[in-house]
C-alpha positions as CSV (number, residue, x, y, z in Angstrom):
1,M,116.7,88.9,81.3
2,E,115.9,90.5,77.5
3,P,113.4,88.1,76.9
4,N,112.0,89.5,80.2
5,G,112.4,92.9,79.7
6,G,110.8,92.7,76.2
7,L,107.2,91.4,78.1
8,L,107.9,94.3,80.2
9,R,108.0,96.9,77.7
10,L,105.5,95.1,76.0
11,I,102.8,95.6,78.8
12,R,103.9,99.3,79.3
13,V,102.9,100.1,76.1
14,N,99.4,98.3,76.3
15,M,99.0,100.2,79.2
16,Y,99.7,103.6,77.0
17,P,97.0,106.2,76.8
18,T,95.0,106.5,73.7
19,D,92.5,108.7,72.0
20,S,89.3,108.3,70.2
21,F,90.6,106.9,66.9
22,G,92.6,104.2,68.9
23,L,96.1,106.2,69.0
24,V,99.2,106.9,71.0
25,R,100.0,110.7,70.8
26,R,103.6,111.5,72.3
27,E,101.8,114.7,74.1
28,A,99.2,111.8,76.0
29,A,101.9,109.8,76.5
30,H,104.0,112.3,78.2
31,L,101.4,113.8,80.7
32,V,101.6,109.8,82.2
33,G,105.1,109.8,82.6
34,I,106.3,108.3,78.9
35,C,108.8,109.7,78.0
36,D,110.8,109.8,74.8
37,R,113.5,107.3,74.6
38,E,110.7,104.3,76.2
39,I,108.7,105.8,73.4
40,A,111.6,105.2,70.5
41,S,112.7,101.6,72.1
42,A,108.7,100.4,71.8
43,I,109.1,101.5,67.8
44,R,113.0,99.5,67.9
45,D,111.2,96.5,69.7
46,D,108.2,96.3,67.1
47,H,105.5,97.5,70.1
48,L,104.3,101.1,67.9
49,L,104.7,101.8,64.9
50,R,105.1,105.2,63.7
51,L,102.4,107.0,61.6
52,Y,103.2,111.1,61.7
53,P,105.9,113.2,64.1
54,G,104.3,112.1,67.4
55,V,101.2,109.7,66.6
56,Y,101.6,106.0,67.1
57,V,99.8,103.0,66.7
58,R,100.2,99.3,68.3
59,P,100.8,96.9,65.3
60,S,97.4,94.7,64.8
61,D,97.0,91.8,62.8
62,D,94.1,94.0,61.3
63,F,96.7,96.2,59.5
64,T,98.0,93.1,57.6
65,G,97.6,91.8,53.7
66,R,96.1,93.9,51.1
67,E,92.9,95.7,52.6
68,G,95.0,95.9,56.0
69,A,97.0,98.5,54.3
70,Q,93.9,100.0,53.4
71,R,93.3,100.1,57.6
72,L,96.6,101.2,58.7
73,H,96.7,104.1,55.9
74,R,93.3,105.3,57.0
75,L,95.1,105.7,60.9
76,T,98.4,107.8,59.6
77,A,96.0,110.3,57.0
78,I,94.1,110.6,60.4
79,A,97.1,111.4,62.5
80,I,98.1,113.8,59.9
81,A,94.8,115.6,59.9
82,T,94.6,115.8,63.6
83,S,98.4,116.4,64.7
84,T,99.6,120.1,66.0
85,R,102.1,119.6,63.3
86,T,101.2,119.9,60.3
87,D,103.3,120.5,57.3
88,G,100.9,123.0,56.4
89,P,97.1,124.0,56.1
90,I,94.4,121.5,57.1
91,L,92.9,120.2,53.2
92,P,90.5,117.6,52.8
93,I,91.8,114.8,52.9
94,S,90.9,112.4,48.6
95,H,91.6,110.4,46.5
96,D,93.2,107.3,47.9
97,S,93.0,108.3,51.1
98,A,90.1,109.7,51.2
99,A,88.6,105.9,50.1
100,A,90.3,104.2,53.3
101,M,88.5,106.7,55.5
102,H,85.2,105.4,53.5
103,A,86.4,102.1,53.5
104,A,85.8,101.8,49.8
105,P,88.7,98.9,49.1
106,L,90.6,99.5,46.0
107,L,93.2,98.6,42.8
108,K,96.5,98.5,44.1
109,P,95.5,102.0,46.2
110,S,98.9,104.5,45.8
111,I,99.0,105.4,49.7
112,Q,102.8,106.0,50.3
113,Q,102.1,109.9,51.8
114,V,98.9,111.5,52.5
115,H,96.5,112.5,49.2
116,V,94.9,115.8,50.1
117,V,93.0,118.1,47.4
118,T,94.0,122.0,47.7
119,G,91.0,123.4,46.2
120,Q,93.0,125.9,44.0
121,S,94.4,125.5,40.4
122,S,97.8,125.7,41.5
123,G,100.0,124.5,44.4
124,G,100.6,120.5,44.7
125,G,103.1,119.0,45.1
126,I,104.6,115.7,47.4
127,R,105.9,116.2,49.7
128,R,106.9,114.0,52.6
129,H,104.1,112.7,54.1
130,R,101.2,114.7,52.6
131,H,100.8,114.2,48.5
132,L,98.9,117.6,48.2
133,H,96.1,117.6,44.6
134,A,95.9,120.9,43.4
135,A,92.0,120.7,41.9
136,P,88.9,122.9,42.6
137,I,86.7,121.4,44.7
138,D,83.2,122.4,45.4
139,D,81.3,122.8,48.7
140,D,78.9,120.0,47.4
141,E,81.7,117.3,47.3
142,I,83.3,117.6,50.8
143,T,81.6,115.3,54.0
144,T,82.9,114.7,56.7
145,V,84.5,111.0,58.2
146,D,84.7,111.2,62.0
147,G,84.7,114.6,62.4
148,I,87.5,115.1,59.8
149,A,87.4,116.2,56.0
150,V,87.2,114.4,53.6
151,T,86.1,114.5,49.8
152,S,82.1,112.4,49.3
153,P,82.6,108.6,48.0
154,E,81.5,110.3,44.8
155,R,84.1,112.9,44.6
156,T,86.7,110.1,45.7
157,A,85.7,107.8,43.3
158,V,86.1,110.2,40.4
159,D,89.8,111.4,41.6
160,V,90.9,107.7,41.7
161,A,89.5,106.9,38.4
162,C,90.6,109.8,36.4
163,A,94.2,109.0,38.0
164,G,94.6,105.5,37.5
165,T,94.4,102.9,34.9
166,F,90.7,101.4,33.3
167,A,91.0,98.6,36.2
168,Q,91.6,100.9,38.8
169,A,88.5,103.6,37.2
170,L,87.1,100.2,37.0
171,T,86.8,99.1,40.6
172,A,86.5,102.4,42.2
173,F,83.1,102.7,40.9
174,D,82.1,99.8,41.3
175,Q,82.5,99.2,45.0
176,T,81.5,103.0,45.8
177,I,78.2,102.0,44.0
178,R,77.7,99.0,45.9
179,R,78.1,100.9,49.5
180,G,75.6,102.8,48.5
181,G,77.3,106.0,46.1
182,D,75.6,107.4,43.3
183,A,76.2,106.7,39.7
184,A,74.5,109.7,38.1
185,L,76.3,112.2,40.1
186,M,79.6,110.8,39.8
187,A,78.7,111.5,36.0
188,E,77.8,115.1,37.2
189,I,81.3,115.6,38.8
190,L,82.9,114.3,35.5
191,T,81.1,116.9,33.7
192,R,82.0,119.4,35.7
193,R,85.2,120.4,34.6
194,R,87.6,118.7,32.0
195,R,90.2,116.4,33.6
196,V,93.3,114.3,33.4
197,G,91.5,111.0,32.4
198,G,88.4,111.9,31.8
199,R,87.8,110.0,29.3
200,R,89.1,106.5,30.6
201,A,87.0,107.5,34.0
202,A,83.6,107.4,31.7
203,R,84.5,104.8,30.3
204,A,84.8,102.5,33.5
205,L,81.9,104.3,34.7
206,S,79.2,103.2,32.3
207,M,80.4,100.0,32.7
208,A,80.2,99.8,36.3
209,D,78.8,97.2,38.5
210,G,77.6,97.3,42.5
211,A,77.2,93.8,42.2
212,S,80.7,93.4,41.9
213,E,81.8,92.1,45.8
214,S,85.5,92.3,46.1
215,V,88.0,93.8,44.5
216,G,89.1,91.0,42.9
217,E,85.8,89.9,40.9
218,S,86.2,93.7,39.8
219,W,89.6,93.4,38.1
220,S,88.6,90.0,36.6
221,R,86.1,92.2,34.8
222,A,88.5,94.9,33.7
223,Q,90.1,91.9,32.2
224,M,87.4,90.8,30.1
225,I,86.3,94.2,28.8
226,E,90.0,95.2,27.7
227,A,90.0,92.2,26.1
228,G,86.5,92.1,24.0
229,L,85.3,89.3,26.0
230,P,81.5,89.0,26.4
231,I,79.7,91.1,29.6
232,P,78.9,88.5,32.5
233,R,76.6,88.4,34.3
234,L,77.1,89.1,38.1
235,Q,75.4,87.7,41.5
236,H,73.6,84.8,39.0
237,R,71.8,82.7,41.1
238,F,71.6,78.9,41.2
239,V,69.3,76.6,42.2
240,C,70.8,73.6,43.4
241,R,70.1,70.6,46.0
242,S,71.6,72.2,48.8
243,G,70.7,75.7,48.5
244,T,70.7,78.6,46.1
245,Y,74.6,80.2,45.1
246,A,75.5,82.8,43.6
247,T,78.3,82.7,41.1
248,D,80.1,85.6,40.6
249,F,80.1,85.0,36.7
250,D,77.7,83.6,34.9
251,W,77.6,83.2,30.9
252,D,73.9,82.5,29.9
253,E,74.6,79.2,32.5
254,K,77.1,77.5,30.2
255,L,79.8,79.0,31.3
256,V,80.8,79.7,35.4
257,G,83.4,81.8,36.7
258,E,85.3,82.5,40.2
259,F,87.4,84.5,41.2
260,D,89.0,81.5,43.8
261,G,90.5,85.0,46.7
262,K,90.6,83.8,50.1
263,V,88.9,86.2,51.7
264,K,85.4,84.9,49.7
265,Y,85.9,81.3,51.7
266,G,84.6,83.8,54.9
267,R,80.6,83.8,53.9
268,L,81.6,80.1,54.6
269,L,83.3,80.0,57.8
270,R,82.2,79.3,62.0
271,I,83.6,80.4,65.3
272,G,87.2,78.4,65.1
273,E,87.4,77.8,61.7
274,N,90.2,79.1,59.3
275,A,89.9,79.1,55.3
276,T,90.9,75.4,54.5
277,D,87.8,74.2,56.6
278,A,85.9,76.3,54.0
279,V,87.2,74.7,51.2
280,V,85.2,70.4,51.5
281,P,81.9,72.8,51.1
282,E,82.9,75.2,49.0
283,K,83.9,72.3,46.6
284,V,80.1,70.4,47.4
285,R,78.9,74.3,46.0
286,E,81.1,74.0,43.2
287,D,79.6,70.6,42.5
288,E,76.7,71.5,42.9
289,I,76.2,73.8,40.5
290,R,78.5,71.9,37.8
291,A,75.7,69.1,38.4
292,R,73.1,71.9,36.7
293,G,75.1,72.2,33.9
294,P,77.5,74.8,33.9
295,M,81.4,74.3,33.3
296,V,82.9,75.7,36.4
297,I,86.3,77.5,35.4
298,R,88.4,79.5,38.6
299,W,91.3,81.5,39.0
300,T,93.4,83.6,41.3
301,W,95.7,86.6,42.8
302,P,97.9,85.3,40.2
303,T,95.8,84.5,37.0
304,L,94.7,88.4,37.5
305,E,98.3,89.8,38.3
306,S,100.1,88.0,35.0
307,G,96.7,89.5,33.1
308,T,96.4,86.0,31.8
309,L,92.9,85.8,32.6
310,P,91.3,86.8,28.5
311,A,93.5,83.3,27.2
312,L,92.3,81.8,30.3
313,L,88.2,81.9,29.1
314,H,89.1,81.8,25.5
315,P,89.0,78.6,25.1
316,W,85.7,78.0,27.0
317,L,83.6,81.0,25.4
318,T,84.0,79.6,22.4
319,K,83.5,76.1,23.4
320,F,80.3,76.5,24.7
321,G,79.4,79.6,21.0
322,L,79.5,82.7,22.9
323,I,81.7,84.4,21.3
């Protein structure tokens, strides 16, 4: 009987009322006759995820992986910002949480709590659900996303960059510029006031490039920069027999580097296919680029996690007289 009971509960959960954000709210559930005991049962059965007291969401495959975690955090930020049960005043969402609101991917984002900025030089701290950052903020550094106050894309990138490593800073700036962010405005925000991490962030901003298509590509370039390797061209195009192909990294058409994140195979997928189905056309692409003369090398997430990309690249850069 339990499997049928579980199925019935799942069907029941799918009938829970949701708001415009896709969130299930306790008060709305009560209005249609759903009691707290039923909500608690749905949470135990993994049919609901608790984002914040009284606010829930149905599980989804969209919440898996690196980008999925940011999507789920975005909903958590929305839940807190729109809840009537907040643990303090409503403040602009900031830092890594604001990046999630702007759909800007980050390298290893800090999403244990929802980040907000106080607008004051004091009063910061970490609470159960929110990380309050004590920092001044100008009116032109605040915007709205879905009606919620959020730091602007440029202020968000600066905050993330100053709080993170060089690689995290470069990624934040790359992805913000790629999405239309103003590099000059970010530089101006950096100079408005002294910041911890400001020098590192300024260095990263000076090397940021919106042609970097993914977090993995930005992290790859950060490792090259920190190792003192020559900076490659991004998205250089090779005209080949089957078409024109853009490469992740290129050094004088002698060496091509490709970050092999599985997500990138999506550019080759047709409806009904998966990443495995794209391996053959990707191999054809690589062979045709190689036929033009350059050596093609690939690396993956584990290469970046281990910090061994410079060691992988150095022999090839030396062989082709690039260093």
